[in-house]
C-alpha positions as CSV (number, residue, x, y, z in Angstrom):
1,M,0.2,0.1,0.1
2,A,2.9,2.6,1.2
3,S,4.8,1.6,-2.3
4,E,1.7,2.3,-4.3
5,S,1.2,5.5,-2.9
6,I,5.0,6.4,-3.6
7,I,4.9,5.2,-7.1
8,L,1.4,7.2,-7.5
9,A,3.1,10.6,-6.2
10,I,6.5,10.2,-8.4
11,I,3.6,10.0,-11.5
12,I,2.3,12.9,-10.6
13,G,5.2,14.8,-9.8
14,T,6.6,13.8,-13.3
15,L,3.4,14.7,-14.8
16,A,3.7,18.1,-13.1
17,A,7.4,18.7,-14.1
18,I,6.0,17.7,-17.6
19,V,3.1,20.4,-17.7
20,Y,5.5,22.9,-16.3
21,S,8.0,22.7,-18.8
22,L,5.3,23.0,-21.5
23,R,4.4,25.9,-20.0
24,V,7.8,27.6,-20.1
25,L,8.2,26.4,-23.3
26,V,5.0,28.1,-24.7
27,L,5.9,31.6,-22.8
28,M,9.5,31.4,-24.7
29,E,8.3,30.9,-27.8
30,R,5.9,33.6,-27.4
31,R,8.7,35.9,-26.3
32,I,10.9,34.8,-29.0
33,A,7.7,35.4,-31.7
34,R,7.6,39.2,-30.4
35,M,11.2,39.4,-30.6
36,D,11.2,38.5,-34.0
37,L,8.5,40.7,-34.6
38,N,10.2,43.6,-33.4
39,I,13.5,42.4,-35.5
40,E,11.2,42.7,-38.4
41,R,10.0,46.2,-37.8
42,M,13.4,47.7,-37.4
43,A,14.7,46.0,-40.3
44,R,11.5,47.6,-42.4
45,Q,12.5,50.8,-40.8
46,I,16.1,50.6,-41.8
47,A,15.4,49.7,-45.3
48,K,13.0,53.0,-45.4
49,E,15.8,54.8,-44.3
50,E,18.3,53.3,-46.5
51,F,15.7,54.2,-49.5
52,K,15.7,57.8,-48.4
53,I,19.3,58.1,-48.1
54,E,20.2,56.6,-51.7
55,A,17.4,59.1,-53.3
56,E,19.0,62.0,-51.5
57,E,22.3,60.9,-52.7
58,R,20.7,60.5,-56.2
59,K,19.5,64.1,-55.8
60,I,22.8,65.4,-54.9
61,E,24.6,63.6,-57.5
62,K,22.4,65.1,-60.0
63,S,23.1,68.5,-59.1
64,L,26.8,68.2,-59.1
65,K,26.3,66.6,-62.4
66,R,24.6,69.9,-63.8
67,K,27.0,72.3,-62.3
68,K,29.8,70.8,-64.4
């Protein structure tokens, strides 16, 4: 009888550890997904700024060619 309750306690403890680990995994996955989204937003913003800079460089080069 005592050995059965010990085995049952071990099984319940193991299941609880598995459930907790899955919860931590889900939370980490959500956090990584948010980080990916933020990195994607930053990359888009950098690309926009790069296009602006390139357009400004073209304007400057055109005005320099006209002066020559």
